[in-house]
C-alpha positions as CSV (number, residue, x, y, z in Angstrom):
1,M,-50.2,43.3,86.2
2,S,-52.0,39.8,86.4
3,K,-52.5,37.0,83.6
4,H,-55.2,36.6,81.0
5,S,-57.2,33.6,82.4
6,S,-56.0,31.6,79.2
7,L,-52.4,32.2,80.0
8,K,-52.7,30.4,83.6
9,A,-52.0,26.9,84.3
10,Q,-54.6,24.0,84.3
11,G,-54.9,21.1,86.9
12,S,-52.8,18.5,86.2
13,A,-56.2,15.9,86.3
14,Q,-57.8,18.2,83.1
15,G,-57.4,15.5,80.7
16,K,-57.4,11.8,79.8
17,R,-53.5,11.2,78.7
18,S,-53.8,9.3,75.5
19,V,-50.5,7.4,75.9
20,M,-49.6,4.6,78.5
21,K,-46.3,3.8,80.2
22,R,-44.6,0.8,79.3
23,F,-45.2,-0.9,82.6
24,E,-48.9,0.2,82.3
25,R,-48.9,-1.7,78.9
26,V,-47.5,-4.7,80.3
27,K,-49.9,-4.9,82.9
28,A,-52.8,-4.6,80.6
29,L,-51.4,-7.3,78.6
30,K,-50.9,-9.4,81.6
31,D,-54.9,-8.8,82.4
32,R,-56.0,-9.5,79.1
33,G,-53.5,-12.8,79.2
34,Q,-51.7,-11.5,76.3
35,W,-48.6,-11.5,77.9
36,K,-45.7,-14.2,78.0
37,E,-43.7,-14.6,80.7
38,G,-39.9,-13.8,79.4
39,Q,-41.3,-12.0,76.7
40,S,-39.3,-8.4,75.9
41,P,-40.6,-5.5,77.1
42,T,-39.4,-3.7,74.4
43,G,-41.8,-3.6,70.9
44,L,-44.9,-3.9,72.7
45,P,-48.0,-3.7,70.6
46,K,-50.2,-0.9,70.7
47,T,-52.8,-1.2,73.9
48,K,-56.1,1.1,74.4
49,S,-56.7,2.2,77.8
50,T,-59.9,0.7,79.6
51,D,-60.4,3.5,81.5
């Protein structure tokens, strides 16, 4: 018996991620000039993706 098409795994590149990882947020802040060297990487402000 085969799986119904709605239950099959979709491709991993299906949708856009809505959450950035910490290193991506730091990079985005550096690109915008909002990152100060020596700043703690915890408690970062919310950052919108530019992609």
